C-alpha positions as CSV (number, residue, x, y, z in Angstrom):
1,M,-45.9,23.2,2.9
2,A,-44.9,20.4,5.2
3,R,-43.8,16.8,4.7
4,I,-46.4,14.7,6.3
5,L,-46.4,10.9,6.8
6,I,-49.8,9.2,6.8
7,V,-49.8,5.7,8.4
8,D,-52.9,3.6,7.9
9,D,-53.5,0.1,6.7
10,E,-56.8,1.1,5.0
11,E,-56.1,2.7,1.6
12,M,-59.5,4.5,1.6
13,E,-58.5,6.3,4.8
14,R,-55.1,7.2,3.4
15,M,-56.7,8.6,0.2
16,L,-59.3,10.6,2.3
17,E,-56.6,12.2,4.3
18,R,-54.6,12.7,1.1
19,T,-57.5,14.6,-0.5
20,I,-57.9,16.8,2.5
21,L,-54.2,17.6,3.0
22,E,-53.1,18.0,-0.6
23,K,-55.5,20.9,-0.9
24,E,-53.4,22.6,1.8
25,G,-50.3,22.2,-0.3
26,H,-48.5,19.5,1.9
27,Q,-46.1,16.9,0.5
28,L,-47.4,13.5,1.6
29,F,-45.8,10.2,2.3
30,F,-47.7,6.9,3.0
31,A,-47.1,3.7,4.9
32,G,-49.5,0.8,5.6
33,D,-48.2,-0.1,9.0
34,G,-45.8,1.0,11.7
35,E,-42.8,-0.9,10.5
36,A,-42.9,0.7,7.1
37,A,-43.6,4.1,8.7
38,L,-40.5,3.8,10.9
39,A,-38.4,3.0,7.8
40,V,-39.8,6.2,6.1
41,C,-39.0,8.2,9.2
42,K,-35.4,7.0,9.1
43,E,-35.0,7.9,5.3
44,T,-37.0,11.1,4.9
45,K,-37.2,14.4,6.7
46,I,-40.8,14.1,7.9
47,E,-42.3,17.1,9.8
48,L,-45.6,15.5,11.0
49,I,-47.1,12.1,11.4
50,I,-50.7,11.1,11.3
51,T,-51.2,7.5,12.3
52,D,-54.1,5.1,12.8
53,L,-53.8,2.9,15.8
54,A,-55.6,-0.3,14.6
55,M,-53.3,-1.9,12.1
56,P,-52.1,-5.5,11.7
57,N,-48.6,-6.6,12.7
58,F,-47.0,-3.3,13.8
59,N,-49.9,-1.2,15.0
60,G,-50.0,2.5,15.7
61,L,-49.3,2.2,19.4
62,R,-46.1,0.2,18.8
63,F,-45.1,2.6,16.1
64,I,-45.4,5.7,18.4
65,K,-43.5,3.9,21.1
66,A,-40.8,2.9,18.7
67,L,-40.6,6.3,17.2
68,R,-40.1,7.9,20.6
69,K,-37.6,5.2,21.6
70,E,-35.6,6.0,18.5
71,G,-35.6,9.6,19.7
72,F,-37.5,11.2,16.8
73,R,-39.3,14.4,17.8
74,F,-42.0,14.6,15.0
75,P,-45.4,15.8,16.2
76,V,-47.8,12.8,16.0
77,I,-51.6,12.9,15.5
78,A,-53.1,9.6,16.6
79,I,-56.4,8.6,15.0
80,S,-58.7,5.7,15.9
81,G,-62.3,4.6,15.4
82,W,-62.3,2.3,18.3
83,A,-61.6,2.4,22.1
84,A,-61.0,5.8,23.6
85,D,-58.6,4.3,26.1
86,Q,-56.3,3.3,23.1
87,L,-56.1,7.0,22.2
88,D,-55.3,7.9,25.8
89,L,-52.5,5.2,25.7
90,A,-51.3,6.8,22.4
91,E,-50.8,10.1,24.2
92,D,-49.0,8.3,27.0
93,Y,-46.6,6.8,24.4
94,G,-45.9,10.2,22.8
95,A,-48.8,11.2,20.5
96,D,-49.5,15.0,20.7
97,V,-53.1,15.0,19.4
98,K,-55.8,12.3,19.4
99,L,-58.7,12.3,16.9
100,F,-61.7,9.9,16.6
101,K,-62.6,8.4,13.3
102,P,-64.3,9.5,11.2
103,T,-62.5,12.8,11.2
104,D,-63.8,15.6,9.0
105,G,-61.6,17.8,6.9
106,P,-61.7,21.0,9.0
107,E,-60.9,19.0,12.2
108,L,-57.9,17.3,10.6
109,V,-56.6,20.5,9.0
110,E,-56.9,22.4,12.3
111,A,-54.9,19.6,14.1
112,V,-52.2,19.6,11.4
113,E,-51.8,23.4,11.5
114,E,-51.7,23.4,15.3
115,M,-48.9,20.8,15.3
116,L,-47.0,22.5,12.5
117,N,-47.2,25.9,14.4
118,L,-45.8,24.2,17.5
119,S,-42.9,22.9,15.4
120,D,-41.9,26.5,14.7
121,L,-41.0,27.1,18.3
122,P,-37.2,27.4,18.8
123,D,-36.8,24.2,20.8
124,R,-38.8,22.2,18.2
125,K,-37.5,23.8,15.0
126,D,-35.8,20.7,13.6
127,P,-38.1,17.7,13.9
128,W,-35.3,15.5,12.8
129,R,-33.3,16.3,15.9
130,K,-33.3,13.4,18.3
131,G,-34.9,13.7,21.7
132,R,-38.3,13.4,23.2
133,Y,-40.8,15.7,21.4
134,R,-43.1,16.3,24.3
């Protein structure tokens, strides 16, 4: 069981991901934009982040950039239903995996498990440790 933060301004998307990941036994946290998500990261020992890119105010790209600037090493899965170049930019900013919306359950579970397995490597054991993840 991992502590996963889901960041998306659309409640239906958060609930869809919740339904998929609760079946896997994960403890889930939620935020509606990057600013709220950054606050959660500072207060809670998160092990993985799934973030949408298209959000008002503090979007997913700004969130990923701020997260890495703060030095957090959490694995990040970036999800977007729009421009592929934004997903490429998310990787440049520090996202580890990019997925296109709509994602299906098996695809999301596979990406989550892959990132959690990488977190078990000795140099990534404590995702709360500061320092660039990638």
